[in-house]
C-alpha positions as CSV (number, residue, x, y, z in Angstrom):
1,M,-8.0,27.5,3.2
2,K,-9.6,30.6,4.7
3,P,-10.1,30.1,8.5
4,I,-13.6,29.4,9.7
5,R,-14.4,32.3,12.0
6,I,-16.1,31.6,15.3
7,F,-18.0,34.2,17.4
8,I,-18.5,33.3,21.0
9,S,-21.6,35.0,22.4
10,S,-22.4,35.2,26.1
11,V,-22.7,37.5,29.1
12,Q,-19.0,38.2,29.5
13,K,-18.9,38.5,33.3
14,E,-20.9,35.3,33.9
15,F,-18.7,33.2,31.5
16,A,-15.3,34.9,31.7
17,E,-13.6,31.6,32.5
18,E,-15.4,29.6,29.9
19,R,-14.8,32.1,27.1
20,A,-11.1,32.3,27.8
21,A,-10.8,28.5,28.1
22,L,-12.6,27.9,24.8
23,R,-10.4,30.4,23.0
24,D,-7.2,28.9,24.3
25,Y,-8.4,25.4,23.6
26,L,-9.4,26.1,20.0
27,R,-6.2,28.0,19.3
28,G,-4.1,25.3,20.9
29,D,-5.7,22.2,19.5
30,P,-3.6,20.8,16.6
31,L,-6.7,20.0,14.6
32,F,-8.9,23.0,15.3
33,R,-6.2,25.7,14.9
34,R,-5.8,24.5,11.3
35,F,-9.3,25.4,10.5
36,Y,-10.8,27.8,13.1
37,D,-10.2,31.4,14.2
38,V,-11.9,32.7,17.4
39,F,-13.2,36.2,18.1
40,L,-13.5,37.4,21.7
41,F,-14.3,41.0,22.5
42,E,-11.8,40.7,25.3
43,D,-9.0,40.5,22.7
44,V,-10.0,43.8,20.9
45,P,-8.0,46.9,21.6
46,A,-9.7,50.1,22.7
47,Q,-11.5,51.7,19.8
48,D,-13.7,54.8,19.2
49,R,-16.7,52.5,18.5
50,R,-19.8,51.3,20.5
51,A,-19.3,47.9,21.8
52,D,-22.7,46.6,20.6
53,D,-22.0,47.9,17.1
54,L,-18.7,45.9,17.1
55,Y,-20.5,42.8,18.3
56,L,-23.0,42.8,15.5
57,D,-20.3,43.5,12.8
58,E,-18.3,40.4,14.1
59,V,-21.5,38.3,14.0
60,E,-22.0,39.4,10.4
61,Q,-18.4,38.4,9.5
62,C,-18.4,35.1,11.4
63,D,-19.0,31.6,9.9
64,I,-20.1,30.0,13.2
65,Y,-22.0,31.4,16.3
66,I,-21.5,29.7,19.6
67,G,-23.8,30.8,22.4
68,L,-23.2,30.2,26.0
69,F,-26.4,30.8,28.0
70,G,-26.7,30.8,31.7
71,C,-28.7,32.7,34.3
72,D,-27.8,36.4,33.5
73,Y,-29.5,38.1,30.6
74,G,-26.9,41.0,30.5
75,Y,-27.2,44.7,29.9
76,E,-30.3,45.8,28.2
77,D,-30.5,48.5,25.7
78,A,-33.2,51.2,25.3
79,K,-35.6,48.5,23.9
80,G,-34.9,46.1,26.7
81,V,-32.9,43.8,24.6
82,S,-29.5,42.4,25.6
83,S,-26.4,42.1,23.3
84,T,-26.6,38.3,23.6
85,Q,-30.2,38.3,22.4
86,R,-29.4,40.6,19.4
87,E,-26.3,38.4,18.4
88,F,-28.4,35.2,18.5
89,D,-31.2,36.8,16.4
90,M,-28.7,38.2,13.8
91,A,-26.8,34.9,13.4
92,G,-30.2,33.2,12.7
93,E,-31.2,35.9,10.1
94,L,-27.8,35.4,8.4
95,S,-28.4,31.6,8.5
96,R,-25.1,31.1,10.4
97,P,-24.7,27.7,12.0
98,R,-25.6,28.2,15.8
99,F,-24.4,26.0,18.5
100,I,-26.1,26.7,21.9
101,F,-24.7,25.5,25.3
102,V,-26.7,26.0,28.4
103,K,-25.1,25.9,31.8
104,K,-27.1,24.2,34.5
105,S,-27.3,26.2,37.7
106,T,-29.2,26.2,41.0
107,S,-29.6,30.0,40.8
108,E,-32.7,31.5,39.6
109,C,-32.6,32.4,35.8
110,H,-33.5,35.9,34.6
111,P,-37.0,35.7,32.9
112,K,-35.7,37.1,29.6
113,M,-32.8,34.6,29.6
114,A,-35.3,31.8,30.3
115,A,-37.3,33.0,27.3
116,L,-34.2,33.2,25.1
117,I,-33.2,29.6,26.1
118,D,-36.8,28.4,25.2
119,K,-36.6,30.3,21.9
120,A,-33.3,28.7,21.0
121,G,-34.7,25.2,22.0
122,S,-37.5,25.7,19.6
123,Q,-35.2,26.4,16.7
124,L,-32.1,24.3,17.5
125,I,-30.7,21.4,19.5
126,R,-29.2,22.7,22.7
127,R,-26.6,21.0,24.8
128,R,-26.4,21.4,28.6
129,F,-23.2,21.4,30.7
130,T,-22.3,21.8,34.3
131,S,-18.5,22.1,34.1
132,L,-15.7,23.4,31.9
133,P,-14.5,19.9,30.7
134,E,-18.2,19.0,29.8
135,L,-18.5,22.3,27.8
136,I,-15.2,21.7,25.9
137,S,-16.2,18.2,25.1
138,A,-19.6,19.3,23.8
139,V,-18.0,22.1,21.7
140,Y,-15.5,19.6,20.3
141,A,-18.2,17.2,19.1
142,S,-20.1,20.1,17.4
143,L,-17.0,21.6,15.7
144,V,-15.8,18.2,14.4
145,H,-19.3,17.5,13.1
146,H,-19.3,20.9,11.3
147,L,-15.9,20.1,9.7
148,E,-17.3,16.9,8.4
149,D,-20.4,18.6,7.0
150,V,-18.3,21.2,5.1
151,G,-15.9,18.6,3.7
152,C,-12.9,19.6,5.7
153,L,-12.8,16.3,7.5
154,R,-13.3,13.2,5.4
155,T,-14.6,9.9,6.7
156,G,-14.2,8.5,3.2
157,P,-11.3,8.3,0.8
158,F,-9.9,11.7,-0.3
159,D,-10.4,11.3,-3.9
160,A,-14.1,10.2,-3.3
161,T,-14.9,13.2,-1.1
162,A,-16.7,16.3,-2.6
163,A,-14.4,19.2,-3.3
164,H,-15.4,22.1,-1.1
165,N,-17.6,24.7,-2.9
166,A,-17.0,22.9,-6.2
167,T,-19.9,22.7,-8.7
168,L,-20.4,21.1,-12.2
169,E,-19.4,24.4,-13.6
170,D,-15.9,23.8,-12.4
171,I,-15.6,20.8,-14.7
172,S,-14.3,21.5,-18.2
173,P,-16.5,19.8,-20.9
174,E,-13.5,20.0,-23.4
175,K,-11.3,18.0,-21.0
176,V,-14.0,15.4,-20.5
177,K,-14.4,15.1,-24.3
178,W,-10.6,14.7,-24.7
179,F,-10.6,12.0,-22.1
180,L,-13.4,10.1,-23.8
181,S,-11.6,10.2,-27.1
182,R,-8.4,9.0,-25.6
183,A,-10.1,6.3,-23.6
184,R,-12.0,4.9,-26.5
185,N,-8.9,4.6,-28.7
186,A,-6.7,3.3,-25.9
187,R,-9.0,0.9,-24.1
188,D,-12.2,0.7,-26.2
189,Y,-14.0,2.7,-23.4
190,A,-17.8,2.2,-23.6
191,L,-19.0,5.8,-23.4
192,A,-19.2,7.9,-26.6
193,E,-17.7,11.3,-27.0
194,T,-21.0,12.8,-27.0
195,T,-21.9,11.5,-23.5
196,P,-23.1,14.3,-21.2
197,V,-20.5,15.4,-18.6
198,T,-22.8,14.3,-15.7
199,D,-23.2,10.9,-17.1
200,V,-19.3,10.5,-17.5
201,L,-18.7,11.7,-14.0
202,T,-21.4,9.3,-12.6
203,H,-20.0,6.4,-14.6
204,L,-16.5,7.1,-13.2
205,D,-17.8,7.5,-9.6
206,L,-16.7,11.1,-9.6
207,L,-19.7,12.7,-7.9
208,D,-20.4,13.0,-4.2
209,K,-24.2,13.8,-3.7
210,G,-24.3,15.4,-7.1
211,K,-21.1,17.5,-6.5
212,P,-17.6,16.9,-8.1
213,N,-15.3,15.1,-5.8
214,H,-11.6,15.8,-5.6
215,A,-10.8,13.2,-8.2
216,A,-13.1,14.8,-10.7
217,I,-11.5,18.3,-10.0
218,L,-8.0,16.9,-10.4
219,L,-8.9,14.9,-13.6
220,F,-11.1,17.4,-15.4
221,G,-11.2,20.6,-13.5
222,V,-11.1,24.0,-15.2
223,K,-8.7,25.2,-12.4
224,P,-7.9,22.3,-10.1
225,Q,-5.4,24.4,-8.0
226,R,-8.1,26.7,-7.0
227,F,-9.4,23.9,-4.9
228,L,-6.2,21.9,-4.2
229,I,-3.3,24.6,-4.2
230,S,-0.6,22.0,-3.5
231,S,-1.6,19.7,-6.3
232,E,0.8,21.7,-8.7
233,L,4.0,20.0,-9.9
234,K,7.4,21.6,-9.5
235,C,10.3,20.8,-11.9
236,M,13.9,21.8,-11.3
237,H,17.0,21.4,-13.4
238,F,20.4,21.6,-11.6
239,H,23.9,21.7,-13.3
240,T,25.6,20.5,-10.2
241,L,25.3,17.1,-8.4
242,E,23.5,18.7,-5.4
243,K,21.0,21.4,-4.9
244,H,22.4,24.9,-5.3
245,K,20.8,28.2,-5.8
246,P,20.1,30.0,-8.1
247,I,18.3,27.1,-9.9
248,P,19.2,27.3,-13.6
249,S,15.7,26.1,-14.8
250,Y,12.6,26.1,-12.5
251,Q,9.0,25.5,-13.7
252,I,5.8,25.1,-11.7
253,F,3.1,23.3,-13.7
254,K,-0.6,23.6,-12.9
255,G,-3.7,22.0,-14.4
256,T,-5.2,18.5,-14.4
257,V,-3.2,15.4,-13.6
258,F,-2.9,14.8,-17.3
259,D,-1.6,18.3,-18.1
260,M,1.0,18.1,-15.3
261,V,2.3,14.8,-16.3
262,D,2.7,15.7,-19.9
263,K,4.4,19.1,-19.1
264,A,6.7,17.5,-16.6
265,V,7.9,14.7,-18.9
266,D,8.5,17.2,-21.6
267,F,10.5,19.3,-19.2
268,V,12.8,16.5,-18.2
269,M,13.3,15.1,-21.8
270,S,14.2,18.5,-23.0
271,K,17.0,18.7,-20.5
272,L,18.4,15.2,-21.0
273,N,21.4,14.4,-23.2
274,R,20.5,12.5,-26.3
275,S,22.4,10.7,-29.1
276,V,21.1,10.1,-32.6
277,G,21.8,6.8,-34.3
278,T,22.1,5.9,-38.0
279,R,19.3,5.0,-40.5
280,E,20.5,1.6,-41.0
281,L,17.3,-0.1,-39.7
282,G,14.8,2.4,-41.2
283,P,14.2,5.8,-42.7
284,Q,14.1,7.5,-39.3
285,A,17.2,7.8,-37.2
286,P,16.7,6.4,-33.7
287,V,17.2,8.8,-30.8
288,E,18.5,7.6,-27.4
289,Y,18.3,9.6,-24.1
290,D,20.2,9.4,-20.9
291,I,17.0,7.9,-19.4
292,P,14.4,6.2,-21.6
293,Q,11.2,8.3,-22.0
294,E,9.0,5.5,-20.7
295,V,11.0,5.4,-17.4
296,V,10.7,9.2,-17.0
297,A,6.9,9.1,-17.7
298,E,6.4,6.1,-15.3
299,G,8.1,7.7,-12.5
300,I,6.2,11.0,-12.9
301,V,2.8,9.6,-13.5
302,N,3.2,7.3,-10.4
303,A,4.0,10.3,-8.2
304,V,0.9,12.3,-9.5
305,A,-1.4,9.3,-9.3
306,H,-0.4,8.0,-5.9
307,R,0.7,11.1,-4.0
308,D,-1.1,12.2,-0.7
309,Y,-3.2,15.1,-1.8
310,T,-4.0,16.1,1.8
311,S,-0.3,17.2,2.2
312,N,0.6,20.8,1.8
313,A,3.7,19.8,-0.1
314,S,3.8,19.3,-3.9
315,V,5.4,16.7,-6.2
316,E,9.0,17.8,-7.1
317,V,10.9,16.5,-10.1
318,Q,14.6,17.3,-9.7
319,L,17.0,16.6,-12.6
320,F,20.8,16.5,-11.8
321,P,23.7,15.6,-14.1
322,D,23.9,12.1,-12.7
323,R,20.2,11.3,-11.7
324,L,16.6,12.1,-11.8
325,E,14.9,12.5,-8.3
326,I,11.0,12.5,-8.0
327,W,9.8,13.5,-4.6
328,N,6.2,12.5,-3.9
329,P,4.4,13.6,-0.7
330,G,3.2,10.4,1.1
331,T,4.4,6.9,1.7
332,I,3.6,3.3,0.9
333,H,1.0,1.4,2.9
334,P,1.2,-2.2,4.2
335,P,1.4,-4.9,3.0
336,L,3.4,-3.1,0.4
337,T,7.1,-2.4,1.2
338,L,10.1,-0.9,-0.5
339,E,11.5,-4.3,-1.1
340,K,8.3,-5.6,-2.7
341,L,8.4,-2.7,-5.1
342,L,11.3,-4.5,-6.7
343,L,9.1,-7.6,-7.4
344,P,5.8,-8.2,-9.1
345,H,3.0,-7.1,-6.7
346,A,-0.7,-6.4,-6.6
347,S,-1.9,-2.8,-7.6
348,Q,-2.7,-0.8,-4.6
349,P,-3.4,2.8,-5.7
350,N,-3.7,5.4,-3.0
351,N,-6.3,7.3,-5.1
352,P,-8.3,4.6,-7.0
353,L,-10.7,7.1,-8.6
354,I,-7.8,9.1,-10.0
355,A,-6.0,5.9,-11.1
356,E,-9.0,4.6,-13.1
357,P,-9.1,7.3,-15.8
358,L,-5.3,7.3,-16.0
359,F,-5.5,3.5,-16.7
360,L,-8.3,4.1,-19.3
361,T,-6.1,6.5,-21.2
362,K,-3.0,4.3,-20.8
363,Y,-1.1,6.7,-18.7
364,I,-0.7,3.7,-16.2
365,E,-1.3,0.1,-15.9
366,K,-3.3,-1.3,-13.0
367,A,-1.3,-4.5,-12.7
368,G,1.3,-3.4,-10.1
369,S,3.9,-3.8,-12.8
370,G,5.0,-0.2,-13.2
371,T,8.1,-0.3,-10.9
372,V,9.0,-3.7,-12.2
373,D,8.8,-2.4,-15.8
374,M,10.9,0.6,-14.8
375,L,13.6,-1.7,-13.5
376,K,13.6,-3.8,-16.7
377,R,13.8,-0.8,-19.0
378,C,16.7,0.7,-16.9
379,R,18.5,-2.6,-17.0
380,K,18.0,-2.9,-20.7
381,A,19.3,0.7,-21.2
382,G,22.4,-0.1,-19.2
383,L,21.4,2.2,-16.2
384,R,22.1,1.5,-12.6
385,Q,19.0,0.2,-10.7
386,P,16.5,2.9,-9.7
387,E,16.3,3.4,-5.9
388,F,13.2,3.9,-3.6
389,L,13.4,5.7,-0.3
390,I,11.0,7.2,2.3
391,D,12.4,10.5,3.6
392,S,10.6,13.1,5.7
393,G,7.2,12.2,4.6
394,F,8.1,11.8,0.9
395,F,8.4,8.8,-1.2
396,V,11.6,9.4,-3.2
397,L,12.4,7.7,-6.5
398,T,16.0,8.0,-7.9
399,I,16.7,7.2,-11.5
400,W,20.3,7.2,-12.5
401,R,21.5,8.7,-15.8
402,K,23.8,7.0,-18.2
403,V,26.7,9.4,-18.2
404,I,28.1,12.2,-15.9
405,P,29.8,14.8,-18.0
406,D,33.5,15.3,-17.0
407,S,33.0,19.0,-16.6
408,V,30.4,18.4,-13.9
409,V,32.7,16.1,-12.1
410,Q,35.5,18.7,-12.2
411,V,33.1,21.3,-10.6
412,E,32.1,18.8,-8.0
413,K,35.8,18.1,-7.1
414,S,36.4,21.7,-6.6
415,Q,33.3,22.0,-4.3
416,L,34.6,19.0,-2.4
417,E,37.9,20.6,-1.5
418,S,36.0,23.8,-0.3
419,V,33.6,22.1,2.0
420,S,34.0,23.0,5.6
421,G,35.4,20.1,7.6
422,V,36.4,18.1,4.6
423,D,39.7,19.8,3.7
424,K,41.7,17.1,5.5
425,I,40.2,14.5,3.2
426,G,40.6,16.4,0.0
427,T,43.3,14.2,-1.4
428,M,44.0,10.5,-1.4
429,S,47.1,10.9,0.7
430,A,44.9,12.1,3.6
431,L,43.1,8.7,3.5
432,S,44.3,5.6,5.1
433,R,45.2,2.7,2.9
434,H,42.2,0.8,4.1
435,Q,39.9,3.7,3.5
436,V,41.1,4.0,-0.2
437,E,40.5,0.2,-0.6
438,I,37.1,0.5,0.9
439,L,36.2,3.4,-1.5
440,H,37.2,1.2,-4.4
441,K,35.2,-1.7,-3.0
442,C,32.2,0.5,-2.6
443,L,32.0,1.4,-6.3
444,T,29.4,-1.2,-6.0
445,D,27.2,-1.6,-2.9
446,N,28.7,-3.6,-0.1
447,G,27.8,-4.6,3.4
448,I,29.8,-3.9,6.6
449,T,31.1,-7.4,6.9
450,E,32.9,-7.3,3.6
451,L,34.4,-3.9,4.4
452,M,35.7,-4.9,7.8
453,E,37.5,-7.8,6.2
454,I,39.4,-5.3,4.1
455,A,40.6,-3.4,7.1
456,G,41.0,-6.6,9.3
457,R,38.6,-5.3,11.9
458,T,36.5,-7.3,14.2
459,D,34.8,-4.5,16.3
460,R,31.8,-3.1,14.3
461,T,31.4,0.0,16.5
462,K,35.1,1.0,16.3
463,F,35.2,0.2,12.6
464,R,32.2,2.5,12.0
465,N,33.6,5.4,14.2
466,Q,37.2,5.2,13.0
467,V,36.8,4.2,9.3
468,L,33.3,4.5,7.9
469,N,32.0,7.6,9.6
470,P,34.9,9.9,8.6
471,L,34.3,8.8,5.0
472,I,30.6,9.5,5.4
473,E,31.1,12.9,7.1
474,A,33.4,13.8,4.2
475,R,30.6,12.8,1.7
476,L,32.9,10.3,0.1
477,L,30.8,7.4,1.2
478,E,27.0,7.0,1.7
479,M,24.6,4.5,3.3
480,T,21.9,2.8,1.1
481,V,19.4,3.0,4.0
482,P,20.4,6.3,5.7
483,D,17.4,6.4,8.1
484,K,18.5,3.1,9.7
485,P,22.2,3.2,10.2
486,R,22.4,-0.2,11.9
487,S,19.9,-2.1,9.7
488,S,20.9,-5.6,8.7
489,K,20.2,-4.6,5.2
490,Q,22.6,-1.7,5.3
491,K,25.1,-1.3,2.6
492,Y,27.7,1.3,1.7
493,R,28.6,2.9,-1.7
494,A,30.9,5.6,-2.9
495,T,29.3,8.9,-3.6
496,V,29.9,11.0,-6.7
497,K,32.5,12.9,-4.8
498,G,34.1,9.6,-3.7
499,R,34.2,8.4,-7.3
500,A,35.6,11.7,-8.5
501,L,38.5,11.4,-6.0
502,L,39.2,7.9,-7.1
503,K,39.1,9.1,-10.7
504,K,41.6,11.8,-9.9
505,Q,43.9,9.3,-8.3
506,T,43.8,7.1,-11.4
507,R,44.6,10.1,-13.7
508,E,47.5,11.2,-11.5
509,A,48.8,7.6,-11.4
510,D,48.6,7.4,-15.2
511,T,50.5,10.8,-15.5
512,D,53.3,9.6,-13.1
513,G,53.6,6.3,-15.1
514,K,54.3,8.3,-18.3
């Protein structure tokens, strides 16, 4: 978003302290520095220009005028008019928002300044102040109110708030018509395909005071990313088990939520391994993928529907040889928890106005059954149970693939042996007998109590430091709840590298036996 430029107008000598304090406050405040940029003449380097010309140019370019009025009128030009007066008048002629703050003083006010204050009072609401804290408080209130007026700060839900500068011309009639056709076929939606765009948006609660809200833009916008840059969706395909550059295949998809979901699902399905069955049960041979298409679609559409659209991050879909990871900006909100996602639960969409059209077109169900259905489909396909995690402001879904190609495992084994600090645990002989047994045990998730029994340990701290942590640091073992190392629900499992090391040992043992 382009910064909202503020011009601070006053007699510089009279308000030197206040001008500098306002500049520093606005540039230092975490909220205001996101939206505002402040112009002060004191910050301008020496130029071959008249000062009053520069002032008026800046007023013309500014978005907000702040006037600090006191006792002094300031230097008068040949017509007896001060720069402060001219700046105030020009901001009015340009219809810029003007916020006037008048300093109370026991000193006698210059007649022309008194007249300017009266003039401002007849046109605008003035605020009086006696101290710097009072001024900052009054300016704060005015600027917050302005952010609310222009839609930068929302008091209502994000999806229900008007998209800044959006009009009905930014809505695609073709996309609305496509939606109506799909919704009528999928859910027997009441509105006909010939329904006017405005009526459709009104019926779906997608207008805010006659303007398209954010949900309308994301669902039916001509160019949604013009208003919401980070709403794009990034897809990456890696040939290794971890992120490595260059990325073999990297696509950034833009468009409506429908467009992005369709493109992302196609991207993933085109990269998955597939097997074709026989025609014993029908004329068409069945096709089976590493991950069922319904599971891929469920994960991606949930991320797009429920993400935090106020975040500057984007949804990321990352496909690895052993798993699909979907990183969704945002989190889950009480009373929903990660554990409850594994069980039937009530639907709690983060963006209900976006979720409704997705439901009407059968992209999603509004029964809170999406994650449960995903678990059932993975179980039926013989896949490991999907995992949910909150990591650095992202909700992360991991869906495991059916098979890891041997060639990938071989590559990862060579990477393991070259990792700095892991060389000493590059072979099974470098591990203790108990560590090897723990790795075998952790081919399935296990808690610390079971693992301590293997090693005959009773001191948890020493066991973690001496046995588990070296395996974790070597990336042979990982925690299921990495952000809470001492959680009572913590379990441990062998990583891909740990499994590869065990597999290598088995092969070597088979060779020795021959």
